[in-house]
Structure formats: structure tokens, C-alpha cells
Backbone of each chain as ProteinMPNN parsed JSONL, in Angstrom:
{"seq_chain_A": "MKIKTKFHDQIEITDKDILTFPKGIPGFEDEKHFVLLDLMEPGTYKVLQSLKKNWVAFIMVSPWLFKSDYEFDLPESALELLEVKTEKDIDVYNLLTIPKELKNTTMNLMAPVVIQQRKRLGMQVVLENVNYSTKYPIQIEGC", "coords_chain_A": {"N_chain_A": [[26.413, 76.084, 44.774], [22.938, 76.312, 46.564], [21.155, 79.416, 46.644], [18.744, 81.469, 48.342], [16.379, 83.624, 47.089], [15.261, 87.25, 46.308], [13.737, 87.63, 44.396], [13.209, 85.422, 42.872], [12.761, 82.849, 44.294], [14.742, 80.328, 45.116], [17.473, 79.716, 44.011], [20.479, 78.165, 42.119], [23.775, 78.926, 42.844], [26.959, 79.29, 41.261], [30.654, 79.808, 42.664], [31.902, 81.161, 41.484], [30.456, 83.276, 40.622], [29.807, 85.48, 42.355], [29.524, 88.412, 43.224], [32.098, 90.722, 44.784], [31.807, 93.595, 47.132], [33.601, 95.066, 48.015], [32.848, 97.431, 50.222], [30.276, 97.426, 50.943], [26.952, 98.676, 50.933], [25.807, 102.206, 50.364], [23.825, 102.353, 53.225], [23.483, 99.636, 53.558], [25.956, 98.473, 54.467], [26.672, 96.172, 55.696], [26.522, 93.92, 53.915], [28.459, 92.687, 51.498], [28.338, 90.217, 49.532], [27.353, 89.475, 46.666], [24.77, 88.632, 43.676], [24.801, 88.739, 40.173], [21.744, 89.19, 38.608], [19.067, 88.226, 35.854], [16.281, 89.789, 35.94], [13.856, 89.293, 34.372], [13.649, 87.634, 31.136], [13.751, 89.33, 28.263], [17.502, 90.256, 29.688], [16.748, 92.805, 30.276], [16.369, 94.587, 32.702], [17.466, 94.16, 35.619], [18.995, 92.107, 38.423], [20.138, 92.998, 41.445], [21.306, 90.842, 43.493], [21.226, 90.331, 47.455], [23.631, 88.015, 49.281], [23.931, 87.545, 51.812], [21.598, 88.518, 53.122], [18.154, 87.592, 52.009], [16.389, 89.236, 51.315], [17.213, 91.467, 50.45], [17.638, 93.171, 47.841], [18.057, 94.485, 44.333], [16.531, 96.01, 41.97], [18.267, 96.563, 38.779], [19.566, 98.793, 35.698], [20.663, 99.095, 32.95], [22.167, 102.442, 32.544], [21.955, 104.258, 30.186], [19.709, 103.268, 28.261], [18.041, 104.965, 29.389], [18.826, 107.499, 29.54], [20.657, 109.175, 27.464], [22.479, 110.801, 27.453], [24.289, 110.59, 29.616], [26.722, 110.245, 31.72], [29.811, 110.343, 33.735], [33.194, 110.907, 35.458], [35.328, 108.308, 37.166], [36.258, 108.131, 40.239], [39.576, 108.24, 41.586], [39.717, 106.89, 43.828], [37.77, 104.511, 43.025], [38.714, 103.611, 41.324], [40.967, 102.647, 42.045], [40.069, 100.808, 44.295], [38.442, 98.9, 42.689], [40.347, 97.991, 40.895], [40.603, 98.976, 38.593], [41.759, 99.055, 35.34], [41.284, 99.763, 32.336], [38.306, 101.092, 30.3], [37.149, 99.152, 29.198], [36.948, 97.269, 31.32], [34.375, 97.505, 32.911], [31.096, 97.556, 34.181], [28.538, 99.163, 33.896], [24.871, 100.112, 36.207], [22.481, 101.35, 37.0], [20.605, 102.13, 39.925], [17.057, 101.412, 40.427], [14.174, 103.01, 41.758], [10.892, 101.907, 42.556], [7.88, 102.734, 42.821], [4.514, 101.809, 43.425], [2.653, 102.779, 41.638], [3.936, 102.561, 38.341], [4.843, 104.406, 36.682], [5.468, 106.091, 38.013], [8.107, 105.668, 38.494], [11.963, 106.036, 39.412], [15.405, 106.518, 38.757], [18.429, 106.18, 40.053], [20.631, 108.449, 39.381], [22.757, 109.694, 40.561], [24.653, 107.828, 41.709], [26.342, 105.953, 40.454], [25.873, 101.825, 40.457], [29.106, 100.526, 39.712], [30.589, 97.609, 38.261], [33.154, 95.706, 38.19], [34.067, 93.017, 35.969], [35.641, 91.072, 35.796], [37.807, 90.899, 37.951], [35.57, 90.1, 39.147], [34.483, 92.292, 41.3], [32.599, 95.048, 42.612], [30.764, 98.202, 43.744], [28.634, 101.27, 44.713], [29.416, 103.84, 43.606], [29.401, 107.163, 44.873], [28.925, 110.239, 43.2], [30.84, 113.449, 43.119], [29.893, 116.998, 42.931], [28.403, 116.7, 40.753], [25.764, 116.982, 39.038], [23.268, 115.391, 39.109], [20.267, 113.817, 39.745], [19.332, 111.734, 42.338], [17.111, 110.913, 41.955], [16.048, 110.384, 39.525], [13.351, 110.762, 37.192], [12.29, 108.234, 35.199], [10.959, 106.975, 32.033], [9.114, 104.048, 31.848], [8.765, 102.235, 28.92], [5.404, 101.425, 27.343], [3.717, 101.923, 29.991]], "CA_chain_A": [[25.256, 76.307, 46.104], [21.479, 76.984, 46.414], [20.865, 80.517, 47.62], [17.161, 82.066, 48.58], [16.548, 85.329, 46.805], [13.99, 87.73, 46.664], [12.578, 88.038, 43.394], [13.612, 84.533, 41.994], [12.816, 81.865, 45.442], [15.649, 79.761, 45.207], [18.408, 79.687, 42.746], [21.429, 77.81, 41.992], [24.795, 79.79, 41.831], [28.348, 79.031, 41.974], [31.446, 80.831, 43.533], [32.367, 82.139, 40.331], [28.645, 84.065, 40.175], [29.07, 85.917, 43.484], [30.358, 89.624, 43.194], [32.326, 90.956, 46.363], [31.426, 94.543, 47.171], [33.592, 95.743, 49.687], [32.484, 98.614, 51.238], [28.891, 97.161, 50.843], [26.316, 99.715, 49.526], [25.195, 102.83, 51.614], [22.864, 101.833, 53.696], [23.51, 98.513, 53.769], [27.068, 98.366, 54.326], [26.754, 94.635, 55.914], [26.069, 93.044, 52.591], [29.395, 92.517, 50.807], [28.238, 89.694, 48.752], [25.964, 89.853, 45.657], [24.89, 88.019, 42.684], [23.707, 89.669, 39.369], [20.642, 88.136, 37.882], [18.2, 89.046, 35.224], [14.802, 89.924, 35.982], [12.892, 88.375, 33.208], [13.847, 87.587, 30.103], [15.275, 89.609, 28.22], [17.563, 90.776, 30.391], [17.163, 94.841, 30.269], [16.292, 94.904, 33.833], [18.701, 93.285, 36.263], [18.482, 92.516, 39.794], [21.639, 92.353, 42.182], [20.813, 90.536, 44.95], [22.084, 90.011, 48.448], [23.268, 86.712, 49.393], [23.573, 87.196, 53.51], [20.007, 89.013, 53.244], [17.963, 87.263, 51.022], [14.998, 90.317, 51.386], [17.91, 92.549, 50.087], [17.649, 93.26, 46.603], [18.01, 95.871, 43.85], [16.551, 96.564, 40.089], [19.015, 97.984, 38.19], [19.467, 99.113, 34.52], [22.171, 100.364, 32.03], [21.563, 103.746, 32.393], [21.868, 104.69, 29.021], [19.135, 102.749, 27.869], [16.624, 105.823, 29.781], [19.741, 108.6, 29.584], [21.815, 108.369, 26.409], [23.912, 111.288, 27.506], [24.903, 110.042, 30.77], [28.366, 110.409, 31.828], [30.778, 110.656, 35.065], [34.413, 110.573, 35.925], [35.497, 107.367, 38.372], [37.06, 108.991, 41.084], [40.531, 107.57, 41.446], [39.148, 106.008, 44.852], [36.941, 103.688, 42.608], [39.498, 102.808, 40.085], [41.973, 101.764, 43.132], [39.508, 99.743, 44.951], [37.321, 98.355, 41.592], [41.315, 97.324, 40.137], [40.207, 99.608, 37.209], [43.046, 99.198, 34.175], [40.359, 99.882, 31.252], [37.072, 101.512, 30.781], [36.535, 97.982, 28.941], [37.043, 96.629, 32.666], [33.451, 97.49, 33.641], [29.906, 97.64, 34.003], [27.552, 100.449, 34.726], [23.811, 100.084, 36.059], [21.953, 102.207, 38.144], [19.457, 101.175, 40.775], [16.054, 101.984, 40.319], [13.094, 103.113, 42.569], [9.742, 101.692, 41.599], [7.159, 102.656, 43.704], [3.143, 100.931, 43.004], [2.741, 103.399, 40.381], [5.399, 102.568, 37.542], [5.164, 105.531, 35.98], [6.384, 107.275, 38.743], [9.772, 105.19, 38.912], [13.004, 106.732, 39.094], [16.234, 105.954, 38.757], [19.841, 106.991, 40.966], [22.351, 108.923, 38.51], [23.827, 110.398, 41.069], [25.163, 106.801, 42.466], [26.142, 104.368, 40.004], [26.822, 100.731, 40.27], [30.242, 99.998, 39.226], [30.987, 96.236, 38.386], [34.536, 94.761, 37.81], [33.682, 91.731, 35.865], [37.356, 90.647, 35.631], [37.935, 90.495, 39.115], [34.256, 89.732, 40.084], [34.204, 93.049, 42.632], [31.922, 95.856, 42.577], [30.913, 99.013, 44.639], [28.062, 102.025, 43.939], [29.857, 105.13, 43.248], [28.874, 108.209, 44.913], [29.406, 111.277, 42.714], [30.602, 114.639, 43.836], [30.345, 117.965, 42.437], [27.132, 116.519, 39.681], [24.371, 117.879, 38.786], [22.881, 114.148, 38.661], [19.67, 113.145, 40.721], [19.056, 110.195, 43.145], [15.428, 110.324, 41.692], [15.459, 110.747, 38.105], [12.052, 110.208, 36.632], [12.092, 107.759, 34.017], [9.551, 106.916, 31.561], [9.037, 102.639, 31.304], [7.583, 102.545, 28.153], [4.2, 100.496, 27.997], [3.003, 101.768, 31.139]], "C_chain_A": [[24.076, 77.037, 45.515], [21.507, 78.192, 47.358], [19.146, 80.633, 47.364], [17.405, 83.4, 47.856], [15.103, 85.586, 46.79], [12.794, 88.056, 45.708], [12.271, 86.254, 42.491], [13.325, 82.985, 42.884], [14.28, 81.382, 45.433], [16.906, 79.362, 44.056], [20.056, 78.78, 43.208], [22.291, 78.379, 41.358], [26.301, 78.874, 42.672], [29.481, 79.883, 42.529], [31.284, 81.646, 42.227], [31.081, 83.511, 39.917], [28.746, 85.402, 41.409], [30.457, 87.291, 42.718], [30.605, 90.396, 44.43], [32.15, 92.818, 46.216], [32.083, 94.523, 48.633], [33.913, 96.585, 50.877], [30.611, 98.811, 51.506], [27.793, 98.517, 50.073], [25.738, 100.388, 50.957], [23.891, 102.42, 52.122], [22.746, 100.55, 53.885], [25.04, 97.848, 53.447], [27.245, 96.877, 54.986], [26.722, 93.77, 54.707], [27.152, 93.285, 51.518], [29.106, 91.555, 49.479], [27.258, 89.858, 47.838], [25.897, 88.944, 44.113], [23.893, 88.86, 41.304], [22.535, 88.577, 38.433], [19.512, 89.023, 37.278], [16.522, 88.796, 35.996], [13.836, 89.392, 36.116], [13.798, 88.705, 31.986], [13.232, 89.127, 29.133], [15.721, 90.113, 29.483], [18.013, 92.47, 30.613], [17.319, 94.947, 31.815], [16.933, 93.924, 34.928], [18.667, 93.404, 37.98], [19.93, 92.116, 40.595], [21.178, 92.052, 43.736], [21.935, 89.646, 46.152], [22.077, 88.704, 48.768], [23.153, 86.477, 51.024], [22.286, 87.647, 53.843], [18.965, 88.835, 52.565], [16.661, 88.253, 50.621], [15.966, 91.508, 50.696], [18.405, 92.771, 48.816], [17.004, 94.59, 45.288], [17.472, 95.659, 42.595], [17.266, 97.776, 39.782], [18.922, 98.05, 36.521], [20.55, 99.169, 34.221], [21.528, 101.802, 31.941], [21.35, 104.651, 31.439], [20.572, 104.341, 27.976], [17.747, 104.177, 28.302], [17.327, 107.247, 29.761], [20.957, 108.714, 29.331], [23.067, 109.269, 26.851], [24.361, 111.24, 28.957], [26.457, 109.759, 31.103], [28.912, 110.671, 33.312], [31.974, 110.209, 34.946], [34.58, 109.569, 37.096], [36.411, 108.242, 39.292], [38.051, 107.758, 41.409], [40.279, 106.794, 42.895], [38.394, 104.578, 44.095], [37.9, 102.788, 42.03], [40.457, 102.061, 40.675], [41.14, 100.277, 43.658], [38.661, 99.033, 44.294], [38.96, 97.389, 40.598], [40.908, 97.562, 38.504], [41.601, 100.043, 35.688], [42.205, 99.943, 32.649], [39.346, 100.215, 31.348], [36.457, 100.117, 29.987], [36.262, 96.789, 30.317], [35.709, 96.469, 33.32], [31.989, 97.783, 33.268], [29.165, 98.596, 34.207], [26.245, 99.937, 35.014], [23.944, 101.155, 37.203], [20.543, 101.804, 38.803], [17.981, 102.111, 40.574], [14.789, 101.847, 41.225], [11.706, 102.61, 42.378], [8.614, 101.389, 42.765], [5.44, 101.955, 42.962], [2.974, 101.36, 41.887], [3.762, 103.065, 39.291], [5.692, 103.519, 37.084], [5.718, 106.568, 36.647], [7.901, 106.891, 39.317], [10.65, 106.015, 38.38], [14.25, 106.224, 39.113], [17.76, 106.809, 39.385], [20.739, 107.204, 40.105], [23.183, 109.197, 39.654], [24.831, 109.207, 41.958], [25.259, 105.856, 41.622], [26.603, 103.118, 40.604], [27.956, 100.457, 39.338], [30.225, 98.482, 39.118], [32.44, 95.885, 37.556], [33.97, 93.623, 37.496], [34.952, 90.579, 35.927], [37.39, 90.099, 36.792], [36.785, 90.066, 39.685], [33.96, 91.352, 41.709], [33.026, 93.977, 41.821], [31.299, 96.823, 43.912], [30.073, 100.343, 43.578], [28.781, 103.022, 44.301], [29.493, 106.477, 43.602], [29.671, 109.503, 44.211], [29.212, 112.246, 43.365], [30.346, 115.529, 42.898], [29.216, 117.252, 40.733], [26.05, 116.598, 39.802], [22.872, 116.624, 38.988], [21.594, 114.093, 39.851], [19.72, 111.962, 41.186], [17.454, 109.935, 42.634], [15.352, 110.833, 40.565], [14.496, 110.227, 37.32], [12.824, 109.837, 35.364], [11.023, 107.041, 33.499], [9.966, 105.462, 30.68], [8.493, 102.693, 29.653], [6.557, 100.904, 28.053], [3.33, 100.842, 29.078], [2.787, 103.415, 31.34]], "O_chain_A": [[23.986, 77.858, 44.603], [21.792, 78.115, 48.553], [18.479, 80.077, 46.492], [18.4, 84.111, 47.994], [14.137, 84.864, 47.035], [11.643, 88.459, 45.874], [11.347, 86.013, 41.713], [13.621, 81.96, 42.272], [15.078, 82.237, 45.817], [16.718, 78.396, 43.316], [20.59, 78.79, 44.317], [22.3, 78.587, 40.144], [26.579, 78.295, 43.722], [29.019, 80.943, 42.95], [30.582, 82.648, 42.086], [31.074, 84.381, 39.047], [27.857, 86.253, 41.404], [31.535, 87.216, 42.127], [29.662, 90.756, 45.135], [32.401, 93.292, 45.108], [31.654, 94.231, 49.749], [34.655, 96.577, 51.859], [29.933, 99.73, 51.967], [27.923, 99.073, 48.983], [25.393, 99.867, 52.018], [22.953, 102.174, 51.364], [21.722, 100.239, 54.494], [25.317, 97.033, 52.567], [28.306, 96.393, 54.594], [27.063, 92.613, 54.956], [26.844, 94.059, 50.612], [29.543, 91.958, 48.401], [26.229, 90.419, 48.214], [26.938, 88.652, 43.524], [22.774, 89.368, 41.371], [22.681, 87.512, 37.833], [19.061, 90.067, 37.749], [15.938, 87.795, 36.412], [13.115, 89.048, 37.053], [14.489, 89.713, 31.836], [12.289, 89.806, 29.538], [14.914, 90.423, 30.36], [19.041, 93.066, 30.936], [18.39, 95.391, 32.228], [16.656, 92.733, 34.791], [18.411, 94.407, 38.648], [20.626, 91.129, 40.358], [20.853, 92.743, 44.702], [22.857, 88.845, 45.998], [21.04, 88.045, 48.701], [22.516, 85.55, 51.525], [21.79, 87.189, 54.873], [18.466, 89.921, 52.268], [15.993, 87.973, 49.626], [15.366, 92.541, 50.401], [19.606, 92.578, 48.626], [15.991, 95.289, 45.309], [18.196, 94.882, 41.973], [17.224, 98.977, 40.051], [18.11, 97.261, 36.039], [21.477, 99.286, 35.023], [20.515, 102.11, 31.314], [20.714, 105.688, 31.626], [20.411, 105.042, 26.977], [16.727, 104.305, 27.624], [16.586, 108.213, 29.939], [21.964, 108.58, 30.025], [24.243, 108.916, 26.77], [24.929, 112.278, 29.299], [27.138, 108.926, 30.505], [28.164, 111.345, 34.02], [32.099, 109.13, 34.368], [33.979, 109.907, 38.116], [37.253, 109.006, 38.821], [37.662, 106.594, 41.506], [40.969, 105.775, 42.889], [38.524, 103.537, 44.739], [37.95, 101.565, 42.159], [40.878, 101.022, 40.168], [41.466, 99.103, 43.481], [37.916, 98.365, 45.011], [38.779, 96.427, 39.852], [40.885, 96.769, 37.563], [42.073, 101.122, 35.33], [42.897, 100.726, 31.998], [38.855, 99.894, 32.431], [35.246, 99.951, 30.135], [35.577, 95.767, 30.277], [35.579, 95.579, 34.16], [31.705, 98.212, 32.15], [29.41, 98.895, 35.375], [25.985, 99.098, 34.151], [24.841, 101.605, 37.915], [19.601, 101.263, 38.223], [17.95, 103.342, 40.591], [14.347, 100.723, 41.461], [11.269, 103.459, 41.601], [8.43, 100.353, 43.405], [5.51, 101.654, 41.77], [3.079, 100.571, 40.948], [4.806, 103.597, 39.668], [6.898, 103.729, 36.958], [6.26, 107.588, 36.221], [8.607, 107.453, 40.155], [10.509, 106.638, 37.328], [14.203, 105.123, 39.66], [18.005, 107.977, 39.084], [21.64, 106.387, 39.914], [24.369, 108.871, 39.608], [25.66, 109.613, 42.772], [24.512, 104.884, 41.727], [27.645, 103.161, 41.258], [27.69, 100.157, 38.174], [29.727, 97.996, 40.133], [32.541, 95.866, 36.329], [33.361, 93.015, 38.376], [34.871, 89.365, 36.113], [37.073, 88.916, 36.906], [36.905, 89.6, 40.818], [33.365, 91.214, 42.777], [32.621, 93.719, 40.688], [31.319, 96.309, 45.031], [30.36, 100.59, 42.407], [28.837, 103.172, 45.521], [29.21, 107.156, 42.614], [30.819, 109.795, 44.548], [28.213, 112.464, 44.05], [30.511, 115.061, 41.771], [29.659, 117.587, 39.634], [25.39, 116.235, 40.776], [21.696, 116.989, 38.995], [21.993, 114.357, 40.985], [20.159, 111.063, 40.47], [16.777, 108.943, 42.903], [14.594, 111.793, 40.428], [14.761, 109.19, 36.712], [13.596, 110.515, 34.684], [10.198, 106.505, 34.24], [10.606, 105.353, 29.633], [7.58, 103.499, 29.477], [6.822, 99.777, 28.47], [2.274, 100.225, 29.219], [2.155, 103.841, 32.306]]}, "seq_chain_B": "MLVITRKKNESIVINDEIEILILESEPNRVKIGIQAPKSMKIMRKEIIEAVRNENQAASHSDINNLKQLLNKDEMR", "coords_chain_B": {"N_chain_B": [[34.228, 113.184, 70.973], [36.427, 115.09, 68.97], [37.227, 118.491, 69.655], [38.486, 121.505, 68.294], [39.503, 124.884, 67.949], [40.217, 127.048, 65.456], [41.775, 129.307, 63.211], [41.232, 131.822, 60.582], [43.396, 130.326, 57.723], [44.404, 128.642, 59.389], [45.369, 125.347, 59.827], [45.051, 121.837, 60.385], [46.589, 118.766, 60.589], [45.844, 115.585, 60.072], [46.996, 112.405, 60.551], [49.321, 112.386, 59.158], [49.205, 113.046, 56.73], [46.858, 113.925, 55.813], [45.746, 117.328, 55.211], [43.589, 119.959, 56.313], [42.23, 122.769, 55.78], [41.562, 126.312, 57.059], [40.008, 127.992, 54.943], [37.947, 130.712, 54.931], [36.192, 132.221, 56.877], [32.629, 132.038, 58.476], [30.249, 134.319, 59.759], [27.982, 131.702, 58.794], [29.18, 129.92, 57.777], [32.017, 128.302, 56.463], [34.644, 127.883, 54.524], [36.524, 125.836, 53.69], [39.662, 123.86, 52.632], [41.097, 121.052, 51.582], [43.459, 118.493, 51.861], [44.399, 115.865, 50.315], [45.897, 112.527, 49.838], [44.894, 110.95, 46.823], [43.615, 108.717, 46.688], [41.516, 108.792, 48.742], [38.488, 109.098, 50.14], [36.511, 111.853, 49.722], [33.768, 113.19, 50.827], [30.384, 115.49, 50.683], [28.523, 115.263, 53.652], [25.522, 115.273, 53.147], [25.207, 114.266, 50.883], [26.167, 111.598, 50.859], [23.811, 110.361, 52.959], [21.785, 111.467, 51.742], [22.06, 109.146, 49.255], [21.889, 107.065, 50.701], [19.242, 107.079, 52.031], [17.739, 106.677, 49.19], [18.983, 104.151, 48.449], [17.35, 102.651, 50.67], [14.684, 103.019, 49.716], [15.098, 102.125, 46.893], [15.32, 99.483, 47.552], [12.913, 98.789, 48.713], [11.208, 98.376, 46.484], [8.553, 98.216, 44.1], [7.638, 95.76, 41.999], [5.983, 94.323, 40.719], [4.22, 95.48, 38.894], [5.814, 95.852, 36.869], [6.622, 93.423, 36.35], [4.356, 92.049, 34.897], [3.879, 94.105, 32.752], [6.411, 93.269, 31.527], [5.762, 90.601, 31.126], [3.475, 90.566, 29.395], [5.009, 92.434, 26.994], [6.431, 90.007, 26.077], [4.607, 88.13, 24.853], [3.689, 89.888, 23.032]], "CA_chain_B": [[34.422, 114.257, 69.477], [38.137, 116.392, 69.353], [37.021, 120.126, 69.192], [39.662, 122.535, 68.054], [39.475, 125.783, 67.583], [41.462, 127.741, 64.355], [41.824, 130.682, 62.61], [41.48, 131.774, 58.878], [44.637, 130.171, 57.49], [45.537, 127.735, 60.281], [44.928, 124.11, 59.687], [44.621, 120.636, 61.154], [46.952, 117.525, 59.878], [45.089, 113.936, 60.488], [48.016, 110.921, 60.182], [50.453, 112.889, 58.5], [48.698, 113.252, 55.188], [45.433, 114.805, 55.563], [45.666, 118.756, 55.73], [42.654, 120.418, 56.566], [43.287, 124.146, 56.143], [40.694, 127.376, 57.169], [40.208, 129.443, 53.691], [37.251, 131.748, 54.889], [35.016, 131.702, 58.075], [31.772, 133.736, 58.305], [28.894, 133.356, 61.053], [26.734, 130.972, 59.19], [29.773, 129.157, 56.433], [33.416, 128.281, 56.316], [35.344, 127.423, 53.567], [37.532, 124.968, 53.899], [40.349, 123.059, 51.824], [41.673, 119.668, 52.047], [44.802, 118.027, 50.733], [44.44, 114.464, 51.22], [45.829, 111.532, 48.663], [43.744, 110.614, 45.561], [42.924, 107.672, 46.76], [40.753, 109.311, 49.656], [36.796, 109.626, 49.586], [36.036, 112.958, 50.61], [31.932, 113.272, 50.76], [29.873, 115.788, 52.049], [27.801, 113.843, 54.511], [24.519, 114.913, 52.992], [25.24, 113.084, 49.557], [26.073, 110.458, 51.346], [22.983, 110.29, 53.485], [20.77, 110.849, 50.433], [21.844, 107.963, 48.584], [21.622, 105.979, 51.765], [17.938, 106.897, 51.729], [17.273, 106.085, 48.164], [18.921, 102.903, 48.455], [16.358, 102.336, 51.208], [13.174, 103.19, 48.961], [14.923, 101.146, 46.071], [15.303, 97.878, 48.243], [11.291, 98.083, 48.239], [10.118, 98.572, 44.975], [7.177, 97.051, 43.785], [7.77, 95.039, 40.505], [4.817, 93.651, 40.502], [3.152, 95.851, 37.464], [6.648, 95.782, 36.156], [6.851, 91.936, 35.746], [2.96, 92.518, 34.363], [4.581, 94.736, 31.838], [7.199, 92.657, 30.911], [5.207, 89.482, 30.502], [2.933, 91.398, 28.108], [5.813, 92.258, 25.873], [6.941, 88.826, 25.96], [3.86, 87.292, 24.503], [2.951, 90.37, 21.598]], "C_chain_B": [[35.531, 115.176, 70.106], [37.234, 117.489, 68.851], [38.095, 121.026, 69.241], [39.525, 123.913, 67.638], [40.791, 126.653, 66.278], [40.881, 128.692, 63.892], [41.616, 130.676, 60.954], [42.887, 131.325, 58.943], [45.261, 129.46, 58.108], [44.868, 126.405, 59.711], [45.469, 123.206, 60.516], [45.238, 119.714, 60.146], [46.543, 116.483, 60.691], [46.287, 113.341, 59.824], [48.661, 111.303, 59.184], [50.409, 113.035, 57.203], [47.531, 113.728, 54.779], [45.658, 115.983, 55.98], [44.239, 119.147, 55.349], [42.706, 122.362, 57.173], [41.621, 125.33, 56.154], [40.807, 127.92, 56.259], [39.559, 130.617, 53.9], [36.473, 131.354, 55.871], [33.815, 133.155, 57.965], [30.626, 133.278, 58.868], [28.144, 132.335, 60.504], [27.953, 130.06, 57.968], [31.315, 129.357, 56.869], [33.589, 127.686, 55.153], [36.492, 127.182, 53.792], [38.346, 123.861, 52.777], [41.058, 121.717, 52.221], [42.519, 119.25, 50.933], [44.626, 116.728, 51.602], [44.782, 113.424, 50.146], [44.715, 111.107, 47.934], [43.268, 109.834, 46.248], [41.624, 107.612, 47.868], [39.595, 109.334, 49.333], [36.933, 110.784, 50.298], [35.098, 112.92, 50.316], [31.383, 113.915, 51.985], [28.949, 114.897, 52.459], [26.454, 113.285, 53.74], [24.144, 114.023, 51.49], [25.001, 111.908, 50.182], [24.905, 110.081, 51.599], [21.403, 109.981, 52.228], [21.008, 109.487, 49.383], [21.664, 106.93, 49.336], [20.081, 105.933, 51.934], [17.435, 106.526, 50.395], [17.528, 104.814, 47.988], [17.673, 102.231, 49.197], [14.79, 102.055, 50.204], [13.622, 102.496, 47.817], [14.867, 99.784, 46.64], [13.642, 97.663, 48.42], [10.421, 98.438, 47.422], [9.418, 97.671, 44.911], [7.301, 96.402, 42.355], [6.61, 94.638, 40.476], [3.98, 94.326, 39.354], [4.47, 95.754, 36.255], [6.858, 94.611, 35.651], [5.419, 91.942, 34.704], [3.492, 92.799, 32.965], [5.188, 94.367, 30.715], [6.432, 91.265, 30.462], [4.069, 90.04, 29.274], [3.993, 91.492, 26.872], [6.376, 91.224, 25.492], [5.601, 88.253, 24.843], [3.236, 88.154, 23.066], [3.721, 89.71, 20.594]], "O_chain_B": [[35.595, 115.757, 71.189], [36.596, 117.412, 67.802], [38.599, 121.28, 70.335], [39.38, 123.866, 66.417], [42.012, 126.703, 66.427], [39.697, 128.985, 64.052], [41.813, 129.699, 60.231], [43.62, 131.687, 59.864], [46.458, 129.293, 57.874], [43.786, 126.516, 59.134], [46.295, 123.563, 61.356], [44.757, 119.659, 59.014], [46.828, 116.437, 61.887], [46.606, 113.684, 58.686], [48.638, 110.577, 58.19], [51.426, 113.147, 56.519], [47.2, 113.928, 53.61], [45.831, 116.04, 57.197], [43.723, 118.779, 54.294], [42.999, 122.939, 58.22], [40.717, 125.125, 55.345], [41.804, 128.641, 56.293], [40.041, 131.634, 53.402], [36.019, 130.211, 55.856], [33.878, 134.346, 57.664], [30.062, 132.207, 58.643], [27.461, 131.756, 61.349], [27.281, 129.441, 57.143], [31.747, 130.335, 57.479], [32.704, 126.951, 54.717], [37.397, 127.976, 54.048], [37.646, 123.084, 52.127], [41.535, 121.581, 53.347], [42.472, 119.446, 49.718], [44.658, 116.501, 52.811], [43.853, 113.34, 49.343], [43.627, 110.923, 48.48], [42.157, 110.206, 46.628], [40.856, 106.652, 47.913], [39.394, 109.599, 48.148], [37.433, 110.778, 51.422], [35.075, 112.516, 49.153], [31.453, 113.678, 53.191], [28.582, 113.916, 51.811], [26.082, 112.126, 53.553], [23.144, 113.38, 51.174], [23.953, 111.264, 50.141], [24.449, 109.373, 50.701], [20.584, 109.096, 51.982], [20.053, 108.948, 48.824], [21.302, 105.866, 48.835], [19.572, 104.814, 51.986], [16.403, 105.87, 50.538], [16.657, 104.116, 47.469], [16.993, 101.399, 48.596], [14.091, 101.044, 50.134], [12.632, 101.98, 47.299], [14.24, 98.951, 45.986], [13.134, 96.549, 48.289], [9.231, 98.734, 47.534], [9.48, 96.561, 45.44], [6.687, 97.108, 41.555], [6.357, 94.988, 39.323], [3.043, 93.673, 38.894], [4.256, 95.621, 35.05], [7.288, 94.567, 34.498], [5.72, 91.793, 33.52], [3.563, 91.914, 32.112], [4.983, 94.672, 29.54], [6.609, 90.923, 29.293], [4.22, 89.569, 28.147], [3.879, 90.755, 25.892], [6.966, 91.349, 24.419], [6.103, 87.928, 23.767], [2.564, 87.592, 22.201], [3.439, 89.854, 19.405]]}, "name": "protein", "num_of_chains": 2, "seq": "MKIKTKFHDQIEITDKDILTFPKGIPGFEDEKHFVLLDLMEPGTYKVLQSLKKNWVAFIMVSPWLFKSDYEFDLPESALELLEVKTEKDIDVYNLLTIPKELKNTTMNLMAPVVIQQRKRLGMQVVLENVNYSTKYPIQIEGCMLVITRKKNESIVINDEIEILILESEPNRVKIGIQAPKSMKIMRKEIIEAVRNENQAASHSDINNLKQLLNKDEMR"}
């Protein structure tokens, strides 16, 4: 099927590409279906594109690219919702907030997006009792 | 909204499975204990609000400069 996207115009996807976020995303609770795209080659920067509203899309990266000691415990509620059995089941990405000035880009470490590839499920996990910020400053190389 | 008055060490039970116990009460602060099934998500509301707000900001990210930078990298 063809879908409209925020950053790549119209693209062709199949049912297998669709990720279901049963609870949506905080602030975007109605968006339950997304696809994961590469912003550009190489796929360092990912786009989490909503299917329902084509203007809803988030830029994400693997958090360890910018914070190598990042760690968290996945709460029981998330393990259950995502049907996670082992660590290998999941991919972790964190949302970037990119203002006009690229050097002021921040990454949301408090709420990682966890994707269970095998079941095509995802959720944004809000971590409790951690010292991580929603606005962790990152330095993008070359800017 | 249901409003109930409780004293220290008194509790309320929701849906037979969630117990909220008043542990300490001071003029500007209460300490509560919550017993609930592990699968139940319990959060401070301001944390969820912070994530909501950040997601709104993230959805308005400006990618023009990032794309330019990545294009430059590709050409190198």
C-alpha cells in the first residue's frame, strides 16, 4: 500500500512493515500504527512515521551513539505489553528534538521507544525513578 | 471525582487489587504506599506531562540542517 510521509513524500509499504503501538505515544495517543524508516543513508537517523496522520513523525537514534553508558530496566508492564522474552527481542531508540540550531539538539533519555521486531509491537516507555532527562544535549558530529 | 478523607495508616482499595495506604501526612506533603499488580503502570503525573510536552516538541523538529550535514558527509 502507498502511504504519505512527512519526510519522504509517498512511499510503498507492506503490512509486514507496520508497527503497532497499542497505547499510542504520550501526547499522540491516537496514533497506533507506525513505520520505521531511515531518514537518509546510512540509517543512523530513523524516522518513526505515523500511518494515520502523515504529519506526525519523529526522528530517533540509537541512544548509545550519544550516550554509551545509557541503561534502564524495562518495567514489567512493558515486558508484558511487548511480549518480550529476552533482550534480543527488542530494539531501543530515543527521540530527538531538533531546533533550527542543530547544535542545540536534545535526546529524550527519560522515555525510550522500545520495539519488539518479531511481534511488530512498540511502545514509548516512560522510566520512573531515573536521573535521565527528557532534554539530554547531544553533539552531532560536524555541526 | 470521588473524594474520601483518610487518616495515617488508613487505606483505600480499588477494584479489589490496588491498595493505596497513607503512610505519612504533613501540611504540604503526603507519603503514600501503593500495592498493585506488577503489570500495572504507576507514574507521577508530572513525568508523563514532561514526556508529552517533549514529544510535541520532537514532532516539530527541524531537519533541514541535519539533512544538509548528512548530504555533506555522503559527498566526502
